[in-house]
LUMGU-468596 format. One record per residue (C-alpha): residue in three letters; x, y, z. Coordinates in Angstrom, 2 decimals. Layout:
+------+---------+---------+---------+
| code |       X |       Y |       Z |
+------+---------+---------+---------+
|  Ala |       X |       Y |       Z |
...
+------+---------+---------+---------+
END
This chain:
+------+---------+---------+---------+
| code |       X |       Y |       Z |
+------+---------+---------+---------+
|  Met |   -1.68 |   17.70 |    4.27 |
|  Ser |   -3.20 |   14.50 |    5.68 |
|  Ser |   -4.67 |   11.23 |    4.59 |
|  His |   -8.09 |    9.69 |    5.09 |
|  Ser |   -9.94 |    7.22 |    2.87 |
|  Gly |   -7.54 |    7.97 |    0.06 |
|  Ile |   -8.01 |   11.79 |    0.07 |
|  Thr |   -5.17 |   14.25 |    0.51 |
|  Tyr |   -6.31 |   17.46 |    2.25 |
|  Leu |   -4.85 |   20.96 |    2.21 |
|  Thr |   -6.28 |   23.81 |    4.32 |
|  Ser |   -5.59 |   27.54 |    3.93 |
|  His |   -4.67 |   28.05 |    7.66 |
|  Asn |   -2.92 |   24.98 |    8.73 |
|  Val |   -1.94 |   21.53 |    8.04 |
|  Met |   -4.53 |   19.13 |    9.61 |
|  Asn |   -4.98 |   15.38 |    9.74 |
|  Ser |   -8.49 |   14.31 |    8.98 |
|  Asp |   -8.17 |   11.17 |   11.19 |
|  Ser |   -7.27 |   13.22 |   14.11 |
|  Ala |  -10.44 |   12.58 |   15.95 |
|  Arg |   -9.24 |   10.70 |   18.89 |
|  Ala |  -10.28 |    7.21 |   19.77 |
|  Pro |  -12.07 |    6.86 |   23.13 |
|  Ala |   -9.61 |    7.36 |   26.05 |
|  Ser |  -10.88 |    4.21 |   27.61 |
|  Val |   -9.32 |    1.92 |   24.93 |
|  Pro |   -7.73 |   -0.85 |   27.10 |
|  Asp |   -4.34 |   -2.33 |   26.76 |
|  Gln |   -5.24 |   -5.55 |   25.01 |
|  Arg |   -2.60 |   -7.51 |   26.82 |
|  Gly |   -3.11 |   -6.10 |   30.31 |
|  Gly |    0.61 |   -5.44 |   30.83 |
|  Asp |    2.30 |   -2.20 |   31.71 |
|  Ala |    1.88 |    0.34 |   28.91 |
|  Ser |    1.77 |    3.47 |   31.22 |
|  Phe |    4.46 |    5.07 |   28.97 |
|  Leu |    1.53 |    5.42 |   26.41 |
|  Asp |   -0.62 |    7.39 |   28.69 |
|  Gly |    0.07 |   10.77 |   27.11 |
|  Gly |   -3.26 |   10.87 |   25.32 |
|  Ser |   -2.04 |   11.81 |   21.91 |
|  Asp |   -3.51 |   10.21 |   18.84 |
|  Met |   -0.56 |    8.08 |   18.09 |
|  Ala |   -0.15 |    6.97 |   21.73 |
|  Ile |   -3.82 |    5.74 |   21.59 |
|  Leu |   -3.28 |    3.99 |   18.27 |
|  Ile |   -0.02 |    2.30 |   19.41 |
|  Arg |   -1.71 |    1.20 |   22.59 |
|  Ser |   -4.67 |   -0.23 |   20.77 |
|  Leu |   -2.72 |   -2.48 |   18.32 |
|  Asp |   -1.66 |   -6.06 |   19.11 |
|  Trp |    2.11 |   -6.08 |   18.76 |
|  Thr |    2.54 |   -9.72 |   19.62 |
|  Asn |    3.40 |  -10.93 |   16.16 |
|  Ser |    5.58 |   -7.90 |   15.29 |
|  Pro |    9.40 |   -7.94 |   15.48 |
|  Leu |    9.08 |   -5.95 |   18.77 |
|  Gly |    6.68 |   -8.44 |   20.47 |
|  Pro |    4.00 |   -7.46 |   22.93 |
|  Ile |    4.25 |   -4.16 |   24.55 |
|  Glu |    4.81 |   -5.45 |   28.03 |
|  Gly |    8.04 |   -7.06 |   26.82 |
|  Trp |    9.54 |   -3.92 |   25.27 |
|  Pro |   12.90 |   -2.94 |   26.83 |
|  Gln |   12.93 |    0.28 |   29.08 |
|  Ser |   15.18 |    1.99 |   26.62 |
|  Leu |   12.52 |    1.69 |   23.90 |
|  Arg |    9.72 |    2.63 |   26.29 |
|  Thr |   11.53 |    5.79 |   27.41 |
|  Thr |   12.38 |    6.81 |   23.82 |
|  Val |    8.83 |    6.28 |   22.61 |
|  Ser |    7.47 |    8.23 |   25.55 |
|  Leu |    9.72 |   11.18 |   24.64 |
|  Cys |    8.77 |   10.95 |   21.05 |
|  Leu |    5.05 |   10.93 |   21.73 |
|  Ala |    5.33 |   13.85 |   24.09 |
|  Ser |    6.98 |   16.10 |   21.39 |
|  Ser |    5.10 |   18.14 |   18.94 |
|  Phe |    8.14 |   17.99 |   16.58 |
|  Pro |    7.89 |   15.30 |   13.97 |
|  Ile |    9.97 |   12.32 |   15.23 |
|  Asn |   10.30 |    8.70 |   14.16 |
|  Ile |   11.87 |    5.95 |   16.20 |
|  Ile |   13.49 |    3.18 |   14.21 |
|  Trp |   14.05 |    0.09 |   16.43 |
|  Gly |   15.76 |   -3.30 |   16.24 |
|  Pro |   17.40 |   -5.20 |   13.42 |
|  Arg |   14.08 |   -5.13 |   11.55 |
|  Asn |   13.99 |   -1.41 |   11.67 |
|  Val |   10.47 |   -1.12 |   13.01 |
|  Gln |    9.25 |    2.46 |   13.03 |
|  Ile |    7.11 |    4.10 |   15.70 |
|  Tyr |    6.30 |    7.78 |   15.35 |
|  Asn |    4.33 |   10.66 |   16.86 |
|  Asp |    1.47 |   12.77 |   15.64 |
|  Gly |    3.84 |   15.26 |   13.97 |
|  Tyr |    5.59 |   12.52 |   11.85 |
|  Arg |    2.25 |   10.86 |   10.91 |
|  Ile |    1.59 |   13.84 |    8.51 |
|  Val |    5.01 |   13.08 |    6.75 |
|  Cys |    3.76 |    9.49 |    6.01 |
|  Gly |    0.79 |   10.70 |    3.87 |
|  Glu |   -1.42 |    7.91 |    2.73 |
|  Lys |    1.02 |    5.23 |    4.04 |
|  His |   -0.28 |    5.91 |    7.55 |
|  Pro |   -1.49 |    3.93 |    9.45 |
|  Ala |    0.09 |    0.94 |    7.67 |
|  Ser |    3.47 |    2.55 |    8.06 |
|  Leu |    3.27 |    2.19 |   11.79 |
|  Gly |    5.38 |   -0.82 |   12.72 |
|  Met |    6.70 |   -1.05 |    9.01 |
|  Asp |   10.39 |   -1.63 |    8.24 |
|  Tyr |   11.73 |    1.93 |    7.76 |
|  Lys |   13.87 |    0.73 |    4.85 |
|  Glu |   10.80 |   -0.58 |    3.06 |
|  Cys |    8.65 |    2.46 |    3.93 |
|  Arg |   11.29 |    4.83 |    2.54 |
|  Ala |   12.72 |    2.67 |   -0.26 |
|  Ser |   12.08 |    5.40 |   -2.96 |
|  Ala |   14.19 |    7.81 |   -0.84 |
|  Trp |   17.06 |    5.40 |   -0.08 |
|  Pro |   19.51 |    6.96 |   -2.61 |
|  Ala |   19.40 |   10.13 |   -0.37 |
|  Ile |   18.96 |    8.67 |    3.17 |
|  Gly |   20.69 |    5.23 |    2.83 |
|  Asp |   24.29 |    6.38 |    3.72 |
|  Pro |   23.33 |    8.48 |    6.84 |
|  Phe |   21.02 |    5.57 |    7.97 |
|  Glu |   23.95 |    3.07 |    7.81 |
|  Arg |   26.33 |    5.50 |    9.48 |
|  Ala |   23.81 |    5.94 |   12.36 |
|  Arg |   23.50 |    2.17 |   12.62 |
|  Asn |   27.30 |    2.12 |   13.11 |
|  Gly |   27.12 |    4.75 |   15.89 |
|  Glu |   27.72 |    7.98 |   13.97 |
|  Thr |   25.14 |   10.75 |   14.15 |
|  Ser |   24.24 |   12.46 |   10.90 |
|  Phe |   22.67 |   15.80 |   10.45 |
|  Leu |   21.56 |   16.79 |    6.89 |
|  Glu |   19.75 |   20.09 |    5.73 |
|  Asn |   17.40 |   20.41 |    2.85 |
|  Val |   18.00 |   17.11 |    1.31 |
|  Arg |   16.19 |   16.34 |   -1.88 |
|  Met |   14.47 |   12.98 |   -1.97 |
|  Phe |   11.48 |   11.36 |   -3.70 |
|  Leu |    8.74 |    9.93 |   -1.56 |
|  Phe |    6.01 |    7.57 |   -2.63 |
|  Arg |    3.58 |    8.46 |    0.08 |
|  Asn |    0.40 |    9.71 |   -1.75 |
|  Gly |    0.10 |    7.28 |   -4.68 |
|  Tyr |    2.88 |    8.86 |   -6.80 |
|  Leu |    6.53 |    9.84 |   -6.59 |
|  Glu |    6.77 |   13.31 |   -5.08 |
|  Glu |    9.69 |   15.53 |   -4.94 |
|  Thr |   10.38 |   16.57 |   -1.34 |
|  Phe |   13.02 |   18.25 |    0.79 |
|  Phe |   13.80 |   17.53 |    4.38 |
|  Thr |   16.14 |   18.65 |    7.10 |
|  Phe |   16.78 |   15.68 |    9.49 |
|  Ser |   19.08 |   13.92 |   11.73 |
|  Leu |   19.66 |   10.19 |   12.48 |
|  Ser |   21.12 |    9.37 |   15.85 |
|  Pro |   21.94 |    6.09 |   17.53 |
|  Ile |   20.03 |    4.93 |   20.69 |
|  Arg |   21.88 |    2.85 |   23.18 |
|  Asp |   19.88 |    0.03 |   24.73 |
|  Glu |   20.38 |   -1.90 |   28.03 |
|  Thr |   23.31 |   -3.95 |   26.59 |
|  Gly |   25.25 |   -0.79 |   25.54 |
|  Gly |   24.73 |   -1.63 |   21.87 |
|  Ile |   22.71 |    0.35 |   19.45 |
|  Gly |   19.12 |   -0.64 |   19.82 |
|  Gly |   17.62 |    1.88 |   17.42 |
|  Leu |   17.72 |    5.31 |   15.74 |
|  Phe |   16.22 |    8.64 |   16.81 |
|  His |   15.00 |   10.43 |   13.64 |
|  Pro |   13.48 |   13.99 |   14.03 |
|  Val |   12.54 |   15.70 |   10.71 |
|  Thr |   11.39 |   19.01 |    9.21 |
|  Glu |    9.92 |   19.03 |    5.87 |
|  Thr |   11.15 |   22.09 |    3.78 |
|  Thr |    9.66 |   21.22 |    0.37 |
|  Ala |    7.59 |   24.37 |    0.03 |
|  Thr |   10.48 |   26.62 |    0.92 |
|  Met |   13.02 |   24.95 |   -1.35 |
|  Val |   10.77 |   24.61 |   -4.34 |
|  Gly |    9.50 |   28.12 |   -3.95 |
|  Glu |   13.02 |   29.59 |   -3.86 |
|  Arg |   14.09 |   27.56 |   -6.80 |
|  Arg |   11.14 |   28.84 |   -8.84 |
|  Thr |   11.74 |   32.37 |   -7.73 |
|  Arg |   15.40 |   31.99 |   -8.81 |
|  Ala |   14.28 |   30.75 |  -12.28 |
|  Val |   12.19 |   33.91 |  -12.86 |
|  Arg |   15.00 |   36.17 |  -11.50 |
|  Asp |   17.69 |   34.49 |  -13.69 |
|  Leu |   15.48 |   34.58 |  -16.87 |
|  Thr |   14.71 |   38.27 |  -16.20 |
|  Ala |   18.36 |   39.18 |  -15.68 |
|  Arg |   19.61 |   37.31 |  -18.73 |
|  Leu |   16.92 |   38.53 |  -21.21 |
|  Ala |   17.84 |   42.06 |  -20.31 |
|  Gln |   21.05 |   41.33 |  -22.18 |
|  Ala |   19.46 |   40.18 |  -25.32 |
|  Thr |   19.69 |   42.46 |  -28.36 |
|  Thr |   18.21 |   40.18 |  -31.05 |
|  Thr |   15.26 |   37.72 |  -31.28 |
|  Asp |   17.71 |   34.88 |  -31.67 |
|  Glu |   19.31 |   35.82 |  -28.46 |
|  Val |   16.06 |   35.90 |  -26.66 |
|  Phe |   15.23 |   32.39 |  -27.81 |
|  Arg |   18.74 |   31.13 |  -26.95 |
|  Leu |   18.87 |   32.71 |  -23.58 |
|  Thr |   15.40 |   31.44 |  -22.62 |
|  Val |   16.19 |   27.86 |  -23.45 |
|  Asp |   19.65 |   27.98 |  -21.85 |
|  Thr |   18.36 |   29.61 |  -18.63 |
|  Leu |   15.28 |   27.53 |  -18.11 |
|  Ala |   17.25 |   24.32 |  -19.01 |
|  Ala |   18.77 |   24.65 |  -15.56 |
|  Phe |   15.35 |   24.40 |  -13.94 |
|  Glu |   14.15 |   21.17 |  -15.55 |
|  Phe |   12.79 |   19.91 |  -12.22 |
|  Asp |   10.12 |   22.51 |  -12.54 |
|  Val |   10.05 |   22.86 |  -16.31 |
|  Pro |   10.82 |   19.37 |  -17.67 |
|  Phe |   10.50 |   20.31 |  -21.26 |
|  Met |   10.12 |   23.48 |  -23.26 |
|  Leu |    9.43 |   24.30 |  -26.91 |
|  Leu |    9.81 |   27.76 |  -28.44 |
|  Tyr |    8.29 |   28.47 |  -31.77 |
|  Glu |    8.73 |   31.69 |  -34.03 |
|  Pro |    6.47 |   32.93 |  -36.84 |
|  Asp |    7.35 |   31.59 |  -40.26 |
|  Pro |    8.13 |   34.85 |  -42.23 |
|  Ala |    6.41 |   33.45 |  -45.33 |
|  Thr |    3.06 |   33.02 |  -43.49 |
|  Val |    3.11 |   35.86 |  -40.92 |
|  Asp |    0.49 |   37.97 |  -42.81 |
|  Gln |   -1.86 |   34.97 |  -43.48 |
|  Pro |   -4.93 |   34.46 |  -41.42 |
|  Ala |   -3.52 |   31.20 |  -40.09 |
|  Pro |    0.20 |   31.79 |  -39.77 |
|  Gln |    2.61 |   28.90 |  -39.19 |
|  Tyr |    5.25 |   28.77 |  -36.44 |
|  Arg |    8.56 |   26.96 |  -36.68 |
|  Leu |   10.37 |   25.25 |  -33.88 |
|  His |   13.32 |   27.51 |  -32.96 |
|  Gly |   14.54 |   26.11 |  -29.68 |
|  His |   13.75 |   23.19 |  -27.37 |
|  His |   14.96 |   21.38 |  -24.26 |
|  Gly |   13.96 |   18.18 |  -22.57 |
|  Ile |   12.22 |   16.66 |  -25.55 |
|  Asp |   13.60 |   15.65 |  -28.98 |
|  Ser |   12.64 |   17.74 |  -32.01 |
|  Gly |   10.11 |   15.84 |  -34.14 |
|  Ala |    8.81 |   13.91 |  -31.08 |
|  Thr |    5.00 |   13.50 |  -30.86 |
|  Phe |    4.53 |   16.76 |  -29.04 |
|  Ala |    7.38 |   18.67 |  -30.67 |
|  Pro |    6.50 |   18.98 |  -34.24 |
|  Pro |    8.80 |   21.20 |  -36.53 |
|  Val |    5.80 |   23.31 |  -37.58 |
|  Leu |    2.63 |   24.44 |  -35.94 |
|  Ser |   -0.50 |   25.87 |  -37.32 |
|  Ile |   -4.16 |   25.98 |  -36.83 |
|  Asp |   -4.45 |   23.18 |  -39.47 |
|  Gln |   -1.55 |   21.29 |  -37.96 |
|  Pro |   -1.70 |   21.86 |  -34.15 |
|  Gly |    0.36 |   18.88 |  -33.17 |
|  Gly |   -1.83 |   18.43 |  -30.13 |
|  Trp |   -1.49 |   21.93 |  -28.91 |
|  Pro |   -4.36 |   24.64 |  -28.69 |
|  Val |   -2.87 |   26.72 |  -31.53 |
|  Ala |   -6.35 |   28.14 |  -32.64 |
|  Glu |   -7.00 |   29.34 |  -29.05 |
|  Leu |   -3.49 |   30.79 |  -28.69 |
|  Met |   -4.08 |   33.09 |  -31.66 |
|  His |   -6.52 |   35.03 |  -29.57 |
|  Ala |   -5.41 |   34.21 |  -25.97 |
|  Met |   -3.81 |   36.87 |  -23.85 |
|  Thr |   -2.68 |   34.51 |  -21.12 |
|  Ala |   -1.33 |   30.98 |  -20.84 |
|  Ile |   -3.53 |   28.05 |  -21.56 |
|  Gln |   -3.21 |   24.86 |  -19.48 |
|  Val |   -3.02 |   21.53 |  -21.39 |
|  Pro |   -4.13 |   18.87 |  -18.95 |
|  Arg |   -3.95 |   15.05 |  -19.26 |
|  Leu |   -0.86 |   15.16 |  -21.36 |
|  Arg |    0.00 |   11.43 |  -20.83 |
|  Asp |   -3.30 |   10.45 |  -22.43 |
|  Arg |   -1.80 |   11.87 |  -25.68 |
|  Ile |    1.86 |   11.21 |  -25.55 |
|  Gly |    1.86 |    8.04 |  -23.48 |
|  Met |    4.97 |    7.53 |  -21.42 |
|  Gln |    7.36 |    9.24 |  -23.64 |
|  Arg |   10.29 |   10.53 |  -21.52 |
|  Cys |   10.54 |   14.27 |  -21.17 |
|  Gly |   13.04 |   16.02 |  -18.99 |
|  Pro |   14.74 |   14.53 |  -15.96 |
|  Tyr |   12.15 |   11.98 |  -14.88 |
|  Asp |   11.22 |    8.50 |  -16.40 |
|  Glu |    7.54 |    9.43 |  -16.46 |
|  Ala |    6.17 |   12.11 |  -18.83 |
|  Pro |    4.56 |   15.22 |  -17.42 |
|  Asp |    0.78 |   15.09 |  -17.08 |
|  Ala |    0.24 |   18.78 |  -17.79 |
|  Ala |    1.80 |   21.66 |  -19.65 |
|  Phe |    1.18 |   25.37 |  -20.49 |
|  Ala |    0.91 |   26.85 |  -23.88 |
|  Val |    2.03 |   30.48 |  -23.73 |
|  Pro |    1.39 |   33.19 |  -26.28 |
|  Ile |    4.05 |   35.81 |  -26.34 |
|  Arg |    2.65 |   39.10 |  -27.71 |
|  Arg |    4.00 |   42.45 |  -28.73 |
|  His |    1.95 |   45.60 |  -28.68 |
|  Gly |    0.39 |   46.33 |  -32.05 |
|  Thr |    0.51 |   42.82 |  -33.44 |
|  Asp |   -2.59 |   40.52 |  -33.84 |
|  Ala |   -0.94 |   37.15 |  -33.70 |
|  Pro |    1.66 |   36.04 |  -31.11 |
|  Val |    5.27 |   36.86 |  -31.97 |
|  Ala |    6.27 |   33.67 |  -30.37 |
|  Ile |    4.75 |   30.59 |  -28.71 |
|  Met |    6.23 |   28.58 |  -25.75 |
|  Met |    5.20 |   25.27 |  -24.58 |
|  Ala |    6.36 |   24.45 |  -21.11 |
|  Gly |    5.84 |   21.09 |  -19.32 |
|  Ala |    4.96 |   21.04 |  -15.63 |
|  Ser |    6.75 |   18.71 |  -13.08 |
|  Ser |    5.14 |   15.38 |  -12.58 |
|  Arg |    6.43 |   15.10 |   -9.04 |
|  Thr |    4.83 |   17.98 |   -7.16 |
|  Leu |    2.21 |   17.67 |   -4.55 |
|  Arg |   -1.24 |   17.01 |   -6.06 |
|  Pro |   -3.78 |   17.49 |   -3.33 |
|  Asp |   -7.32 |   15.98 |   -3.92 |
|  Val |   -9.11 |   18.57 |   -1.81 |
|  Cys |   -8.36 |   22.07 |   -0.73 |
|  Leu |  -10.33 |   23.95 |    1.98 |
|  Leu |  -10.01 |   27.71 |    1.69 |
|  Asp |  -11.40 |   30.65 |    3.63 |
|  Ile |  -12.52 |   33.51 |    1.43 |
|  Gly |  -11.38 |   36.23 |    3.79 |
|  Leu |   -7.67 |   35.71 |    3.68 |
|  Pro |   -5.09 |   38.47 |    4.17 |
|  Gly |   -3.39 |   39.87 |    1.09 |
|  Met |   -5.06 |   37.66 |   -1.51 |
|  Asp |   -8.67 |   36.68 |   -0.90 |
|  Gly |   -9.93 |   33.06 |   -1.34 |
|  Asn |  -11.46 |   33.81 |   -4.77 |
|  Ala |   -8.19 |   35.11 |   -6.15 |
|  Leu |   -6.42 |   32.16 |   -4.70 |
|  Ala |   -8.87 |   29.75 |   -6.21 |
|  Leu |   -8.40 |   31.32 |   -9.62 |
|  Arg |   -4.70 |   30.82 |   -9.32 |
|  Leu |   -5.00 |   27.31 |   -8.11 |
|  Arg |   -7.14 |   26.49 |  -11.16 |
|  Gln |   -4.18 |   27.70 |  -13.34 |
|  Gln |   -1.61 |   25.46 |  -11.62 |
|  Pro |   -1.22 |   22.02 |  -13.16 |
|  Glu |   -0.89 |   20.29 |   -9.76 |
|  Thr |   -4.14 |   21.78 |   -8.55 |
|  Ala |   -6.22 |   22.21 |  -11.74 |
|  Arg |   -8.32 |   19.15 |  -10.84 |
|  Thr |   -8.27 |   19.61 |   -7.08 |
|  Val |  -11.75 |   19.89 |   -5.42 |
|  Leu |  -11.86 |   23.38 |   -3.92 |
|  Ile |  -14.23 |   23.87 |   -0.95 |
|  Ala |  -14.86 |   27.44 |    0.38 |
|  Val |  -15.41 |   27.61 |    4.12 |
|  Thr |  -16.48 |   31.17 |    4.68 |
|  Gly |  -18.59 |   33.66 |    6.57 |
|  Tyr |  -19.70 |   35.19 |    3.26 |
|  Gly |  -23.09 |   33.49 |    2.78 |
|  Lys |  -25.08 |   35.62 |    0.57 |
|  Glu |  -26.23 |   34.29 |   -2.82 |
|  Arg |  -24.07 |   36.72 |   -4.83 |
|  Glu |  -21.08 |   35.77 |   -2.69 |
|  Arg |  -21.72 |   32.09 |   -3.31 |
|  Leu |  -22.01 |   32.64 |   -7.04 |
|  Ala |  -18.79 |   34.67 |   -7.00 |
|  Ala |  -16.95 |   31.78 |   -5.38 |
|  Leu |  -18.28 |   29.24 |   -7.94 |
|  Asp |  -17.24 |   31.58 |  -10.72 |
|  Ala |  -13.72 |   31.78 |   -9.12 |
|  Gly |  -13.44 |   27.94 |   -9.51 |
|  Phe |  -14.84 |   26.72 |   -5.99 |
|  Asp |  -16.67 |   23.39 |   -6.28 |
|  His |  -18.46 |   23.74 |   -2.90 |
|  His |  -19.36 |   26.78 |   -0.69 |
|  Leu |  -19.95 |   26.09 |    3.07 |
|  Val |  -20.99 |   28.98 |    5.33 |
|  Lys |  -19.62 |   29.28 |    8.79 |
|  Pro |  -20.30 |   28.01 |   11.43 |
|  Val |  -19.60 |   24.92 |    9.35 |
|  Asp |  -22.02 |   22.00 |    9.52 |
|  Phe |  -19.46 |   19.27 |    9.94 |
|  Gln |  -22.01 |   16.64 |    8.98 |
|  Arg |  -22.40 |   18.40 |    5.63 |
|  Leu |  -18.66 |   18.79 |    5.20 |
|  Ala |  -18.35 |   14.97 |    5.90 |
|  Glu |  -21.00 |   14.21 |    3.32 |
|  Val |  -19.18 |   16.42 |    0.71 |
|  Leu |  -15.86 |   14.69 |    1.47 |
|  Glu |  -17.53 |   11.17 |    1.25 |
|  Thr |  -18.99 |   12.26 |   -2.20 |
|  Ile |  -15.47 |   13.24 |   -3.36 |
|  Arg |  -13.93 |    9.99 |   -2.04 |
|  Ala |  -16.59 |    7.84 |   -3.73 |
|  Ala |  -15.97 |    9.68 |   -7.05 |
+------+---------+---------+---------+
END
């Protein structure tokens, strides 16, 4: 993931930073002092050296203490994400790896007060930060925190340490802060556990009532992924009618009778849900732009309402209408990339299949998908567009054309 002109990028092969094209190596030290510790040639070394630090809490580079110079040099030479937090104003200086962690806050986050930059995560990192400031090293694994780094609060997980750095006086001049983001692993494991637990518990059900109860009870423990859930069962009095009604049987995360939780659903009274489509659908239907309809009504564990949900018809062989309907909210705090670059020839699942899956996910339903592929025949281009791609670029990629596409997306 990276940030450039307000666009967040994802690639199918690796994480890249779109502003990683290096500035000319001949950028001079604007103050003419000794900045040889920034001679490594990394993108961040060039950026740090090009800035005028005179009015910052650190002062001009030529006045930085040797302890800071040495620490910054070690930081920049590492490919591991590292942030240096220095002085009483907590000025942060980081390397190329950590830049990705900053998201859209980079480059403004360079030189920013760390406490200000990570204010949204302070409930999770405040205590280890203060302990490190008092000389105690902290190491924490898979800590859940919320970062406001791409224009919205995002649920993230990090393994990190905070260690004191001694300066020339023997006191604590700053903190050494290496990090590893584990969001994808932790969220993936949690969602896998939700499916496993639900499958195991439903195997114990012997009645329809038990199926409904166990579903609600099980998924209620995973409200970070499913912030609200509504389960509807057919009204026996209308089950044989062309437009059967469904009664709310169980719910979690939203009050019964709320705007999007009517006690009765039908084609004539859809309550904002795609009831007519569900009568014939065989798979889940995504309901986007939920907030446009329910405002900021609280659902689940977060203050803000989800912006997407899924309406799921539950069918049994031999029946025309669904035997149950489930409405499930999608988390409002997952990564929502603006652009995703995918190759078509991927191992296991090809790019077209992945595009179809991305279109079904609430966090990527509106993401611009760009195919970057060696499959350049017209039928292959049409297949990619049918799968959900917005653009189809043939290898070797014309980077001028790619830049034009990205600029069009940014302008929109």
